[in-house]
C-alpha angles and dihedrals in degrees: 000000000000127000126258089250092053092048092049090051089052089053092049096049098039114115097241090179097056091115089069094057121113089206110091093204090057090049092050092048092048092048091051092048092050090049089054091051091050093048091051089048089058090059096057136033089214092053090048090054092047092050093047094049094045090049090050089054093049092048090052090051091050092048101040105018134252094299094056116137101193097091122032118228107254117245129200092245088066089069108034 
């Protein structure tokens, strides 16, 4: 199992916008990476919370733009 810090880094560096790519190989890579994040989230309640909260932030960015203020960007200190 990976550490909380490693999982958070995976969330930070994941291409959350892969679904918008016109390049099928980018889409496939993003889908596989998201699947890995979801599988890891199933192993730990903390990881599940981290995934859910990071996804909520990303969805707010998609809906309102990068300067949205509705959902705060998660930080590692929220989980350690």
